[in-house]
C-alpha positions as a Markdown table, in Angstrom:
| # | Residue | x | y | z |
|---|---|---|---|---|
| 1 | Met | 140.5 | 154.3 | 73.7 |
| 2 | Lys | 137.6 | 152.8 | 75.9 |
| 3 | Asp | 135.7 | 153.1 | 72.7 |
| 4 | Asp | 137.8 | 151.1 | 70.7 |
| 5 | Glu | 137.6 | 148.2 | 72.8 |
| 6 | Thr | 134.1 | 148.5 | 73.3 |
| 7 | Leu | 133.7 | 148.6 | 69.4 |
| 8 | Asn | 136.0 | 145.8 | 68.9 |
| 9 | Ser | 133.9 | 143.5 | 71.7 |
| 10 | Cys | 130.6 | 144.1 | 70.0 |
| 11 | Thr | 131.7 | 143.4 | 66.5 |
| 12 | Ala | 134.2 | 140.8 | 66.4 |
| 13 | Glu | 133.4 | 138.8 | 69.9 |
| 14 | Gly | 130.1 | 139.7 | 70.7 |
| 15 | Tyr | 126.9 | 138.2 | 70.6 |
| 16 | Phe | 123.3 | 139.0 | 69.7 |
| 17 | Tyr | 120.5 | 137.4 | 71.7 |
| 18 | Ile | 117.0 | 137.7 | 70.8 |
| 19 | Gln | 114.3 | 136.8 | 73.4 |
| 20 | Tyr | 110.8 | 135.5 | 72.1 |
| 21 | Ile | 108.0 | 134.9 | 74.2 |
| 22 | Cys | 105.7 | 131.9 | 73.7 |
| 23 | Leu | 102.2 | 132.7 | 74.5 |
| 24 | Met | 99.9 | 129.7 | 74.7 |
| 25 | Pro | 96.2 | 130.1 | 74.7 |
| 26 | Glu | 94.3 | 130.0 | 77.8 |
| 27 | Val | 92.7 | 126.7 | 77.0 |
| 28 | Asp | 95.9 | 125.0 | 76.7 |
| 29 | Val | 97.4 | 126.8 | 79.9 |
| 30 | Lys | 94.5 | 125.4 | 81.9 |
| 31 | Glu | 94.6 | 121.6 | 80.8 |
| 32 | Arg | 98.7 | 121.9 | 81.6 |
| 33 | Gln | 97.6 | 122.9 | 85.1 |
| 34 | Ile | 95.1 | 120.3 | 85.4 |
| 35 | Ile | 97.5 | 117.7 | 84.2 |
| 36 | Gly | 100.1 | 118.9 | 86.4 |
| 37 | Leu | 97.9 | 119.0 | 89.6 |
| 38 | Ala | 96.9 | 115.5 | 88.7 |
| 39 | Leu | 100.5 | 114.3 | 88.1 |
| 40 | Ser | 101.5 | 115.9 | 91.7 |
| 41 | Cys | 98.3 | 114.4 | 93.6 |
| 42 | Leu | 99.2 | 110.8 | 91.8 |
| 43 | Cys | 103.2 | 111.5 | 93.2 |
| 44 | Val | 102.1 | 112.4 | 96.6 |
| 45 | Phe | 99.6 | 109.3 | 97.0 |
| 46 | Leu | 102.5 | 107.1 | 95.9 |
| 47 | Tyr | 104.8 | 108.8 | 98.3 |
| 48 | Phe | 102.1 | 108.1 | 101.1 |
| 49 | Phe | 101.1 | 104.7 | 100.2 |
| 50 | Asn | 104.7 | 103.7 | 100.1 |
| 51 | Val | 105.7 | 105.0 | 103.7 |
| 52 | Ile | 102.2 | 103.2 | 105.0 |
| 53 | Phe | 103.3 | 100.1 | 103.2 |
| 54 | Phe | 106.8 | 99.8 | 104.4 |
| 55 | Asp | 105.7 | 100.7 | 107.9 |
| 56 | Phe | 103.0 | 97.9 | 107.7 |
| 57 | Ile | 105.9 | 95.3 | 106.6 |
| 58 | Asp | 108.0 | 96.6 | 109.3 |
| 59 | Thr | 105.4 | 96.3 | 112.2 |
| 60 | Val | 104.3 | 92.6 | 110.7 |
| 61 | Gln | 108.0 | 91.4 | 110.8 |
| 62 | Lys | 108.4 | 92.5 | 114.4 |
| 63 | Thr | 105.5 | 90.9 | 115.5 |
| 64 | Gln | 106.4 | 87.8 | 114.0 |
| 65 | Cys | 109.6 | 87.6 | 115.6 |
| 66 | Val | 107.9 | 88.5 | 118.9 |
| 67 | Asp | 105.5 | 85.6 | 118.3 |
| 68 | Tyr | 108.5 | 83.4 | 117.2 |
| 69 | Asp | 110.8 | 83.9 | 120.3 |
| 70 | Val | 107.3 | 83.4 | 122.4 |
| 71 | Lys | 106.4 | 80.1 | 120.6 |
| 72 | Thr | 110.2 | 79.2 | 120.9 |
| 73 | Ile | 111.1 | 79.5 | 125.0 |
| 74 | Thr | 113.1 | 76.8 | 126.2 |
| 75 | Gly | 114.6 | 76.4 | 129.8 |
| 76 | Asp | 117.9 | 77.9 | 128.5 |
| 77 | Asp | 116.3 | 81.0 | 127.7 |
| 78 | Tyr | 116.5 | 81.9 | 131.4 |
| 79 | Thr | 119.6 | 82.3 | 133.9 |
| 80 | Val | 119.5 | 82.3 | 137.3 |
| 81 | Glu | 122.4 | 83.1 | 139.5 |
| 82 | Phe | 122.7 | 82.8 | 143.2 |
| 83 | Asn | 125.4 | 82.5 | 145.7 |
| 84 | Leu | 126.1 | 79.0 | 147.8 |
| 85 | Lys | 127.9 | 78.6 | 150.8 |
| 86 | Glu | 130.6 | 76.3 | 151.2 |
| 87 | Glu | 128.7 | 74.1 | 153.3 |
| 88 | Gln | 125.8 | 73.8 | 150.9 |
| 89 | Tyr | 128.2 | 72.9 | 147.7 |
| 90 | Asp | 129.8 | 70.3 | 150.2 |
| 91 | Lys | 126.3 | 68.6 | 150.9 |
| 92 | Trp | 125.4 | 68.5 | 147.3 |
| 93 | Lys | 128.6 | 66.9 | 146.6 |
| 94 | Thr | 128.4 | 64.5 | 149.0 |
| 95 | Arg | 124.7 | 63.6 | 148.3 |
| 96 | Tyr | 124.0 | 63.9 | 144.8 |
| 97 | His | 127.2 | 63.9 | 142.9 |
| 98 | Asp | 127.5 | 60.7 | 140.9 |
| 99 | Leu | 131.1 | 59.9 | 139.9 |
| 100 | Thr | 130.0 | 57.3 | 137.6 |
| 101 | Asn | 127.8 | 59.3 | 135.6 |
| 102 | Pro | 129.6 | 60.5 | 132.5 |
| 103 | Met | 128.0 | 64.0 | 132.6 |
| 104 | Ser | 130.3 | 66.4 | 134.2 |
| 105 | Glu | 129.9 | 68.0 | 137.9 |
| 106 | Met | 128.2 | 71.0 | 136.5 |
| 107 | Ala | 126.0 | 69.1 | 134.3 |
| 108 | Gln | 124.7 | 67.3 | 137.3 |
| 109 | Phe | 124.4 | 70.3 | 139.3 |
| 110 | Lys | 121.9 | 71.6 | 137.1 |
């Protein structure tokens, strides 16, 4: 019974494969190896070039950002916080606060 199944699968549904080895002359093989080596070296060179180039651009942008920050320093870039005693505030209010000034009390205090 198994022989019948094997016979049917080999005749009706079976496939026949042929393998063929392609032999190239040694000169062509060497030439393809050299071309493959040259292409892979070019790809590695382009990869490293891109990595270095983008690192350069990133560094230049960071430097320009810091340079811009340094060139545009104003008094508003710094905040100082200190505690005032009640007496100090009252002294400032009686001596320096101008009620006729259109600026607010906090703006005058600055």
